[in-house]
C-alpha positions in Angstrom: 17.6 65.5 118.5 20.9 64.4 117.0 23.0 66.4 114.5 21.7 64.4 111.6 18.1 65.0 112.5 18.9 68.8 112.9 20.3 68.9 109.4 17.4 66.9 107.9 14.9 69.2 109.6 16.6 72.1 107.8 16.5 70.2 104.5 20.2 69.6 104.6 22.5 66.6 104.7 26.2 66.0 105.4 28.3 66.6 102.3 30.0 63.2 102.5 29.4 59.9 100.9 28.0 57.8 103.6 25.3 55.8 105.3 24.2 57.9 108.2 22.0 56.5 111.0 19.9 58.6 113.4 21.9 57.2 116.4 25.0 59.0 115.1 26.7 55.9 113.7 27.4 55.3 110.0 29.6 53.8 107.3 31.7 55.1 104.5 30.1 54.6 101.0 31.8 54.5 97.7 29.9 54.6 94.4 31.2 53.1 91.1 31.7 56.4 89.3 29.6 58.0 86.7 27.6 54.8 86.1 26.1 55.0 89.6 24.9 51.4 89.3 26.1 50.2 92.7 27.8 51.3 95.9 29.9 49.6 98.6 29.8 50.1 102.3 33.2 50.7 103.9 34.6 51.6 107.3 32.4 52.7 110.2 32.4 56.3 111.4 31.0 58.2 114.3 28.8 61.3 114.9 31.5 63.8 113.8 30.7 62.7 110.2 27.3 64.5 110.3 28.9 67.7 111.8 28.7 70.4 109.1 31.7 72.2 110.7 33.8 69.2 109.8 32.5 68.2 106.4 30.0 70.9 105.3 26.4 70.3 104.3 24.3 70.2 101.1 20.7 70.9 100.4 18.5 67.8 100.3 15.7 68.0 97.8 13.2 65.2 98.2 12.0 64.3 94.7 10.1 61.0 95.2 8.7 59.0 98.1 6.7 55.9 98.8 5.1 54.3 101.8 5.9 50.7 102.6 2.8 48.4 102.7 3.1 48.0 106.5 2.6 51.8 107.1 5.9 52.0 109.0 7.0 55.3 107.5 8.3 56.4 104.1 11.2 55.8 101.7 12.3 59.0 100.0 14.9 59.9 97.5 16.2 63.0 95.8 19.2 65.1 94.9 21.6 67.5 96.5 22.9 70.9 95.7 25.9 69.7 93.7 24.2 68.2 90.7 26.2 65.0 90.9 24.8 63.7 94.2 21.7 61.9 95.3 20.3 60.3 98.4 17.7 57.9 99.7 16.4 57.9 103.2 14.1 55.9 105.5 11.7 58.0 107.5 9.8 56.6 110.5 6.0 56.6 110.9 6.3 59.8 113.1 8.3 61.6 110.4 11.7 61.1 112.1 14.8 60.3 110.0 16.1 56.8 110.6 18.7 56.3 107.9 20.2 58.4 105.1 22.5 57.3 102.3 24.2 60.2 100.5 25.9 59.3 97.3 28.3 62.0 96.3 30.0 60.7 93.2 33.5 62.1 93.9 34.7 61.2 90.4 32.2 63.7 89.0 32.8 66.6 91.3 36.6 66.1 91.4 37.4 66.0 95.1 37.2 63.2 97.7 34.9 63.4 100.7 36.7 64.5 103.9 38.2 61.5 105.7 37.2 59.1 103.0 38.7 55.7 103.0 38.5 52.9 100.4 35.6 50.6 101.2 36.0 47.2 102.7 36.1 44.5 99.9 33.8 42.3 102.0 30.7 44.6 102.2 28.4 45.6 99.4 24.6 46.2 99.2 21.9 48.4 100.4 20.9 49.5 103.9 
């Protein structure tokens, strides 16, 4: 079990804006401020981004979920312990975490995520 899955099993997530994959890879994410209408994917990062010793962790409260029609797992969403963050995640059919996008709106909480870089201007969308 990777570090991200360990955090998720404890109802926690990295306290960093990012797209986190179960294989330990990920990408920086930047949201558009208080509007929260879109986000952009930025530079890749490695497994150290999910290490709470490096960036801390936040509680992950699942508030909603839905199963895709093909029965391949669940899509869930919710909030964190900071009041200005949210997430959505893809859960596999066996309950394993596949992907997690944590949107911590830095403009609302007043401090940038550790190691944060500006997103690439060529990538935008949803995982």
